[in-house]
N, C-alpha and C positions, 0 to 999 in steps of 0.2 A: 350431729353432736348435740347433747343435751347437758345442761347444767343440773347438777345435783345439789348443790348447796353454795351459799356465798357467805363468808365468815370474815368479819372484821378483825384485823389484827392490831390490838392496842399495845403501844409501848408500856412497859413496866419494869422497874427495876427489880422488883421481887414479885413475879407473877403470882405466887400463892397468896400474897396479901389481899388479893381481890377475892377469893373464894368465898369468905363469910359475907361481904357486902352482897355480892351478886347471888349468893344462896338466898338472901332476903327476898329476892325478886324471883325465886323458884328454880334458879339454874344450878346444875350439879355438874362436878368434874367428871369429865369422860375420857381425858387424856392429859398426861403430865410428864414432860420430859425434863423437867427441872428449868430450862431455859425457856419453854413454851407451855402453857397450861390452856386446855379448852374447857369451857363450860357450856352445857347444852341443857335445853327443856327436856325433862322426862317424857312429856306428853307430845313434844313436837321435836324429835332429835336433831332435825336439820336446822332448828333455831340455835345458833352457837354464836359464841364471841371467844376469842382467844387473846391472851396476854402474853407478850414477849419481851424477854430481857434482850436478847441478841440471837441471831441464828448463826451458830458456830459453823455451818456448812455453806453458807453462802455470803457474798461480799456485802450484802445490805439486808435489813429487815423489810419484808414486804408489808404494805399497808392494808392489803386484804388477800384473801384466799378465795380461789373459785375452783370448786371440784367438778370435774366434767367426766363424761363417760368415755371419752376417747382422747387423752391428753396428746396422742402423737398427731391425730388429726387437726387438732387446734394448734399445735405448735408448727405444723406445715402452714396453715392459713395465716398465722401470725407472721411467720418468716416471709410468706409471699406478700404480705401487706407492706412489709418494710418497716414494721414497728422495731424499736430498740429491745432487743434480748438482753436482759440485765444478767440473767444466770442461765447457763444452758440447760437442755433437757438432759435429766439424768435419773437414775434409779436411787432412792435414799434408802439406809439401812433399815429405817422403821416401816418400810412397806408401802412408800408412794413413789410415782414417778412424777416428776415436777419440773417446770422451768418458771423464770421470773420475765416478766414484760413490763416495759414503762407504757402507761397510758397517756393520752394526749395532755392531761393535765399534769404530768409529771409523777403520778402515783406509780408504785410498784406492786404489780399484781403477780401473786404466786398461783400458777395455774397447775392443778394436780388431778392424779387419778390414783386411785388406789390399785395395788397389784394383787 
């Protein structure tokens, strides 16, 4: 298993309101579903930050996202460990396969892979 990127998910009532400020730091919009917007560095595309109003497809908003190359293998390892699965493994309509797990500190981690 390998990690492709780690992205903080910051709560924002209006995600688009952050575009101009973070644009001053050199980040550009790479994804916008209305309820979540992701900005990234053009030079280092894996350097990203997401702003989320709420996740309409899950019971909670995750604190961070970790993209992995084999989400099914990570899901199996996490289940085997006994960690709390907050949102079961599923395919989302926007092209990712994901699940949420709670880390030892109580943070919710969105573990995903692109299909």
